[in-house]
N, C-alpha and C positions, 0 to 999 in steps of 0.2 A: 650501589652509586646516584648518585642526586644528576637532582637535571638540568645543570650544567656540562659534568661528564658527560650523561647520554646523549645532550647533545652532540659534545665533541665527536662521539660515536658516529650517529644523524651526518651529522659533515665528513667524515671519514668514509662513508659507506662513496663505493661507486658511481652510485645513480646520481648523485649529491653533484660531483663534477655536469654532468652531461643538465641538469637544472640549473648551474649555476650561468656555464658558457657563455652563453646570451648577454650578460652583462659584460664580461671581456670583451667580446666582440662590439660592444655598442662605444666599448672605451678607446678598440683602437686608434682610431685619428686624431685621439691629442695628441700635441706635441710630446714630444721626449723630455722627459724630466717634469708632466706634467702631474700637479699636488692630487691625490684622493682620498676622499674621508667614508668612510667606509660605516654609515650610521646604525645601530644593531647587530653590533657584526659578530656579536655570540660567542660560538670556540675560534673566528679566526679562520674561517676556509677560504673564503673568498680574497683576501691577504697573503693568505700562505699561494694560492694559484696565483693573482696577481702578480706580487714578487720573484713568481717564476718565468713569470712567460711577458712580462711586460721592461720599461724602465722605468716607470713612475716611481714618482713618491707616495705611500702608501701610510695614512693613520686609521686607524679603528677609533669607537665609542661605542659605549652600550648602558645601558643603566642598573647593569645588573652587576655587581662584582666578582660574584663570583666565575660567571660566563667570561667575561677577561681574564681570568685567569688561569680558564684553561686555555684561553688566547697564547696565554704567556708561553704555555709547554711549547709551543711549536718552535723548532729551533730556527727554522725563517721569520720567527716574528721576534726574535732578540731583540734586536736595532730599530723595532718602529714603535711607533708613540702609539700607545691605548689608552682611553680618556675614559671617565667612567662620570657620564651626563647625568642630571638631575633633569624626570621627563620633559618635555616641550622644548628643552635650553636648548642652544649650539654656542657654548660660551669660545668663541673662535673670532678673532678681531673679523671687520668687513673684507669682502672681496680677496676671501686668500687661500680661496680652492681651486679647480680645476671644473673639479668633478664631485658628484656627493651619492652614494651608491645605497639605496636599500633593498635588500633583501627579506623577502616576507616579513616586514616590519610595517609598511603602513597601513596594510588592510586590516590589524590586528588592534591599529588606536582607533578608538569614536570619534574625535575631533584631532586629523591631521593638519588641522590648518595652521596652524601654530608652529607646530613644526615647518611649513611645508615656508611658513613666513624667514620661517630665521637660515632655510635653507637658501634661498632665495638671494639672502642677506652677505651671507657669506662666500657667497660665487662670486667670482669673478667674469668679466664683461665676457658672453659667449662658452659660458660656461655650462654644463650639464648636469641636471639630475638625474639619476638612471635608477626605477623603480623596476624589481622583477617579483611576482605576484602568481602565483596559485590559482587560477581559472574557474574549477571546479568542473569544467569540461575536461571533452577529451575522453580516451580511450585507452583502457592497457590493452593494449594488441600486441600481437608478439613481434609487432616492431620496436617498439617500443623498450620490449623483453627481451631484445636481439641489443639494444644502443645499450644500454645499464651492464648489461651480463649477468653470466649468475655468480652470483658470492652472498655468502650467507649474512652479511651486512643489509643487502639488497631488501629483507624485510624492512625494514623502518620503511621502505618508499610507500611499501601499500598503508601503513599506519600512515604515512603522512597524508597521499590523498585522500583518507578516507575524514583525520583531524579539519585538513584545511578547506575543503571545494563548501561548506555552508559560507561560511566567509568571505570567501576568491570569490564564486558569483555575486554577492553583495555588494562586492569594494567595482567589479567589472560594468554593477548597474547604476552606481549613483556614477560616472567617471567625470572623480573628483582629479585628478591631474588634468586633463582635459579642459576643466573648467576653471582650474588653478590657471592657467596656460592662458587663457584667453584671458582671463584677470588682467596677465602682466605683458599680455599683446608678445606673445610669446612662443619658437614653435614647439607644438606637440606633433609626435609619432608614437608607434603603437605595433609591437608583433607579437602576431602567434607563436609561440616557441614551443618545444619539449614534445610534439607529439600532442597539440594543442592544450597540455594540462600546466604552460603557464603561458602569462605574457609579459614582454620589457614594454615599457614604458619609458620614453625620456624627452624629458624639457630642454631643450635651451632658449638661454636668456641673452 
């Protein structure tokens, strides 16, 4: 099993749905037929969930072609555009999307500002940038175990917690999206989710 195949396995673990769910909730107010780009889509789980629950038009993008190959294995994504990216670039027309999502992506990039500038460019007026990031905080309590349920694949939840905590705490301290929103005179919001283990941030341009 290579890394892309393992990431597919992780994304299909029951806990990962609960991790992604806040992003779908933030997108709910968008109008019917809104066009959404998921950057760093990996094996495509957010796209699959989004297409099953909303009437939006989804597209995915990633810098790893093996990840996109795994995403293409999902039957729900057979007609979904999946784009291979060069880092820090979004080769799309200006003002072409209603929302751009980043799930466990931005906190791993040493300098995300070029990518954020590109995101602002491709968003339409009143478009949304939505980012989901581990916090490195919160507790693995009985509540969260009950929420995600008992399943053999959920061992990856504990691995995720261990591997993302450090970068998650650094990301929270930097307040990168809050500062970027102020620079753009845009509205910024943040919500702690997933029993304190993650944060969803969104900017309304």
